[in-house]
C-alpha positions in Angstrom: 0.0 0.0 0.0 1.4 3.4 -0.9 1.2 6.3 1.6 -1.3 8.0 -0.6 -3.8 5.0 -0.8 -7.3 5.8 0.1 -9.3 3.2 2.1 -13.0 2.7 1.3 -15.4 0.7 3.5 -18.3 -0.8 1.6 -21.2 -1.9 3.7 -24.0 -4.1 2.2 -24.5 -5.5 -1.3 -23.0 -3.4 -4.1 -24.5 -2.9 -7.5 -22.6 -4.0 -10.6 -21.7 -0.4 -11.4 -20.3 0.2 -7.9 -18.2 -3.0 -8.2 -16.9 -1.8 -11.5 -16.0 1.6 -10.1 -14.2 -0.1 -7.1 -12.2 -2.3 -9.4 -11.1 0.8 -11.4 -10.1 2.6 -8.2 -8.1 -0.5 -7.1 -6.1 -0.2 -10.3 -5.2 3.3 -9.2 -4.1 2.3 -5.7 -7.3 2.7 -3.8 -8.2 -0.1 -1.3 -11.6 -1.3 -0.3 -12.9 -3.6 2.4 -16.5 -5.0 2.3 -18.8 -6.1 5.1 -22.5 -7.0 5.0 -24.0 -5.6 8.2 -24.0 -2.5 10.5 -22.5 -4.6 13.3 -19.6 -5.7 11.1 -19.0 -2.2 9.9 -19.1 -0.8 13.4 -16.5 -3.4 14.5 -14.2 -2.5 11.6 -14.6 1.2 12.1 -13.5 0.9 15.7 -10.1 -0.5 14.6 -9.4 1.0 11.1 -9.9 4.5 9.9 -11.7 4.8 6.6 -12.0 8.3 5.0 -14.8 7.0 2.9 -17.7 4.7 3.8 -20.3 3.6 1.2 -23.3 1.8 2.6 -26.6 0.5 1.1 -29.7 2.1 2.6 -31.2 -1.2 3.9 -28.9 -3.7 5.7 -29.8 -7.0 7.4 -29.5 -5.4 10.8 -30.4 -1.8 10.2 -29.7 1.0 7.7 -26.7 2.7 6.3 -27.7 5.8 8.3 -26.9 3.9 11.5 -23.2 4.3 10.6 -23.4 8.1 10.7 -22.1 8.4 14.3 -19.1 6.1 14.0 -18.1 7.6 10.6 -18.4 11.2 12.0 -16.2 10.1 15.0 -13.5 9.3 12.5 -13.9 12.7 10.6 -15.0 10.5 7.7 -17.5 10.6 4.9 -20.5 8.4 4.5 -22.6 8.0 1.3 -25.8 6.0 1.3 -26.9 4.1 -1.8 -30.6 4.6 -2.5 -31.7 2.0 -5.0 -33.1 3.0 -8.4 -34.4 0.7 -11.1 -31.0 -0.6 -12.3 -28.5 1.3 -10.3 -28.4 3.5 -7.2 -28.1 7.2 -6.2 -25.4 8.0 -3.7 -26.5 10.5 -1.1 -24.1 12.2 1.3 -25.0 11.4 5.0 -21.8 12.6 6.6 -19.2 14.9 5.1 -15.9 15.5 6.9 -17.6 14.5 10.2 -20.6 16.8 9.7 -24.0 15.1 9.3 
């Protein structure tokens, strides 16, 4: 990992377009880590700093919005994927620790 690498936490199930974007970012040195639930994300966020968290709106144990507090504590950014017919719309929920 280079010193300039950006870490992205992905929470929930990603769309094909999001996966394609993450693969492209990986080729540029960005790193991503995926989990499926709010609980897993909360555990990871307690140990690793992620400047960017992408979460689906509905998760098995809550919603992506449940991650606002732990992301804000890290001075991070949280974007929530709101599903559309074949893709999703990414809405900012936390930007630089501000909800």
